C-alpha positions as CSV (number, residue, x, y, z in Angstrom):
1,M,19.1,12.1,-34.7
2,A,21.3,14.9,-33.3
3,T,25.1,14.9,-33.2
4,L,27.0,15.6,-30.1
5,A,30.2,17.8,-30.8
6,P,33.4,16.4,-29.6
7,V,34.9,17.4,-26.2
8,W,38.3,19.1,-26.2
9,Q,40.5,19.7,-23.2
10,R,43.9,21.4,-22.3
11,T,45.6,21.4,-19.1
12,R,48.6,23.0,-17.2
13,A,50.5,21.9,-14.0
14,D,50.0,25.3,-12.2
15,A,49.0,28.8,-12.8
16,A,52.6,29.7,-13.9
17,S,53.0,26.9,-16.4
18,P,51.9,26.9,-20.0
19,W,48.9,25.2,-21.3
20,S,49.3,21.9,-23.0
21,E,48.0,21.2,-26.6
22,W,44.3,20.7,-27.1
23,T,43.3,17.0,-27.0
24,V,40.0,15.2,-27.8
25,T,38.6,13.6,-24.5
26,A,35.3,12.5,-26.1
27,P,34.8,12.2,-29.9
28,A,31.7,13.3,-31.8
29,S,28.8,11.0,-31.3
30,C,25.1,10.6,-32.0
31,A,22.8,11.6,-29.3
32,T,20.3,9.0,-28.2
33,A,17.1,9.5,-26.2
34,P,17.3,8.6,-22.6
35,T,15.6,5.2,-21.8
36,V,12.9,4.6,-19.2
37,T,14.3,2.0,-16.8
38,P,12.2,-0.3,-14.6
39,E,14.0,1.4,-11.5
40,M,12.8,4.9,-12.6
41,V,9.2,3.3,-12.8
42,L,9.7,1.8,-9.4
43,A,10.6,5.2,-7.8
44,E,7.5,6.9,-9.6
45,F,5.2,4.0,-8.5
46,R,6.2,4.7,-4.9
47,R,5.6,8.4,-5.2
48,M,2.1,7.9,-6.8
49,T,-0.9,8.0,-4.8
50,L,-2.6,4.5,-4.6
51,T,-6.1,4.4,-3.0
52,P,-5.7,2.3,0.3
53,S,-7.9,-0.9,0.5
54,A,-11.1,-0.3,2.2
55,L,-11.2,-1.9,5.4
56,T,-14.4,-3.4,6.6
57,V,-15.1,-4.7,10.2
58,Q,-18.0,-7.0,11.1
59,P,-20.0,-6.4,13.2
60,D,-19.9,-2.6,12.4
61,R,-21.8,-1.1,15.3
62,G,-19.1,0.4,17.5
63,W,-18.5,-2.7,19.6
64,V,-17.7,-6.4,19.5
65,L,-18.0,-9.2,22.1
66,V,-15.0,-10.4,23.8
67,N,-14.1,-14.1,22.9
68,K,-16.2,-13.9,19.7
69,P,-14.8,-13.6,16.1
70,T,-14.5,-10.0,14.7
71,V,-14.5,-10.4,11.0
72,V,-12.5,-8.2,8.7
73,Y,-12.1,-8.0,4.9
74,A,-10.8,-5.7,2.1
75,A,-14.0,-4.5,0.4
76,D,-12.5,-3.3,-2.8
77,A,-9.5,-5.5,-3.5
78,A,-9.0,-4.5,-7.2
79,D,-6.2,-3.5,-9.6
80,Q,-5.5,0.2,-9.9
81,T,-4.2,1.9,-13.2
82,L,-2.1,5.0,-12.9
83,T,-0.5,7.2,-15.6
84,T,2.6,9.3,-15.4
85,M,5.3,10.8,-17.5
86,I,9.0,9.8,-17.1
87,L,11.6,11.5,-19.3
88,G,8.9,12.7,-21.4
89,T,7.5,9.3,-22.1
90,P,3.9,8.4,-21.1
91,V,3.9,5.4,-18.8
92,T,1.0,3.3,-17.6
93,I,1.3,1.5,-14.2
94,T,-1.0,-1.2,-13.2
95,A,-1.0,-1.9,-9.5
96,H,-2.1,-5.4,-8.2
97,P,-3.0,-6.0,-4.5
98,H,-0.6,-8.7,-3.5
99,S,-0.8,-9.4,0.3
100,Y,-2.5,-8.0,3.3
101,R,-1.5,-7.5,7.0
102,W,-4.0,-7.1,9.5
103,D,-3.0,-5.4,12.8
104,F,-5.8,-5.9,15.4
105,G,-4.5,-3.4,17.9
106,D,-4.1,-5.9,20.7
107,G,-0.8,-7.4,19.5
108,A,-2.3,-9.9,17.0
109,V,-1.3,-9.7,13.5
110,I,-2.4,-11.9,10.6
111,S,-0.7,-11.8,7.1
112,T,-2.8,-13.2,4.2
113,T,-2.7,-13.1,0.3
114,I,-6.5,-12.9,0.2
115,P,-8.7,-9.9,0.9
116,G,-11.3,-12.0,2.9
117,W,-15.0,-12.1,2.7
118,P,-17.9,-10.7,4.7
119,W,-19.9,-12.8,7.1
120,P,-21.3,-15.6,6.6
121,Q,-18.4,-16.7,4.2
122,A,-15.8,-14.9,6.5
123,D,-12.3,-16.3,6.4
124,I,-10.4,-13.8,8.3
125,S,-11.4,-13.1,11.8
126,H,-9.9,-12.5,15.4
127,P,-11.3,-12.9,18.8
128,Y,-10.5,-10.2,21.3
129,V,-9.9,-11.7,24.8
130,H,-9.7,-8.5,26.9
131,T,-12.1,-5.6,27.1
132,G,-10.9,-2.3,25.8
133,T,-10.9,0.1,22.9
134,Y,-9.2,-1.0,19.6
135,A,-8.7,0.0,16.0
136,I,-7.6,-2.3,13.2
137,T,-4.9,-1.3,10.6
138,L,-4.9,-3.0,7.2
139,T,-1.5,-2.7,5.4
140,T,-1.8,-3.6,1.6
141,T,1.3,-4.5,-0.4
142,W,1.1,-3.8,-4.1
143,T,3.0,-5.2,-7.0
144,A,2.8,-3.6,-10.4
145,T,3.5,-3.9,-14.1
146,F,4.1,-1.0,-16.6
147,T,3.8,-0.2,-20.3
148,L,5.3,2.6,-22.3
149,A,3.3,4.6,-24.9
150,D,5.5,3.3,-27.6
151,D,5.7,-0.4,-26.4
152,P,2.5,-2.1,-25.0
153,T,4.6,-5.1,-23.6
154,P,3.8,-5.3,-19.9
155,R,7.0,-5.4,-17.8
156,D,7.2,-6.0,-14.0
157,V,8.1,-3.3,-11.7
158,P,11.0,-4.4,-9.7
159,G,9.5,-3.8,-6.2
160,T,6.5,-3.1,-4.2
161,A,4.5,-0.1,-2.6
162,T,2.3,-0.3,0.5
163,T,-0.9,1.6,1.6
164,A,-2.6,1.6,4.9
165,S,-6.2,2.0,6.2
166,T,-7.4,2.1,9.8
167,S,-10.9,1.3,11.1
168,A,-12.7,3.8,13.4
169,P,-12.0,2.9,17.1
170,F,-14.4,0.4,18.6
171,T,-14.7,-1.3,22.1
172,A,-14.6,-4.9,22.9
173,E,-17.2,-5.6,25.5
174,E,-18.2,-8.5,27.8
175,L,-21.9,-9.2,28.1
176,R,-23.1,-11.0,31.3
177,S,-26.3,-13.0,31.5
178,H,-28.6,-13.0,34.6
179,L,-31.3,-15.7,35.6
180,V,-34.3,-13.7,36.7
181,A,-37.8,-14.9,38.0
182,T,-39.6,-12.3,35.9
183,T,-39.1,-10.4,32.7
184,C,-37.6,-6.8,32.6
185,N,-41.1,-5.6,31.6
186,E,-42.4,-7.1,34.7
187,D,-39.5,-5.9,37.0
188,P,-37.4,-3.2,35.2
189,H,-35.0,-3.0,38.2
190,A,-34.2,-6.8,38.3
191,P,-30.4,-7.6,37.8
192,G,-29.4,-7.1,34.1
193,C,-32.6,-5.0,33.3
194,D,-31.1,-1.6,33.8
């Protein structure tokens, strides 16, 4: 271990005054390696690039029906492992998806701790009540643990990070039915056939 030399100091009241005697302001000491703290890991965690959760919208055809459920889910809700160096120490950070915020673009927002499921097990959905063009934004909040190269004990990162993904724009449409006396093959110009 390296030894740090003592720090000496002398002073004077002003430029015309004589200097004081030398005094020790910090005695000699042993140098210690800087320690990686959880706060340092949190700052690095928030700077690192997490892959946003893949947002899936069903039905996925560019349009949905008004007053019918539009299903959403995070298709790849899984832990992510990242590595970095802090103060020369290799650090492994494991990010865990913790919660999800679904903004449906029409003022409706749902917060969940589950990533959802595709249809027919769908458990997160929203019916649009007005026609229009919308896009859905999924914000995922991540918690994390970390380990150091010389200590494999997992420790909690004292904070969170977020990622966001947005769907392609789609329209909410209203379909109308018409009673007709014949089929559209028989009368292609009947109401609802063109």
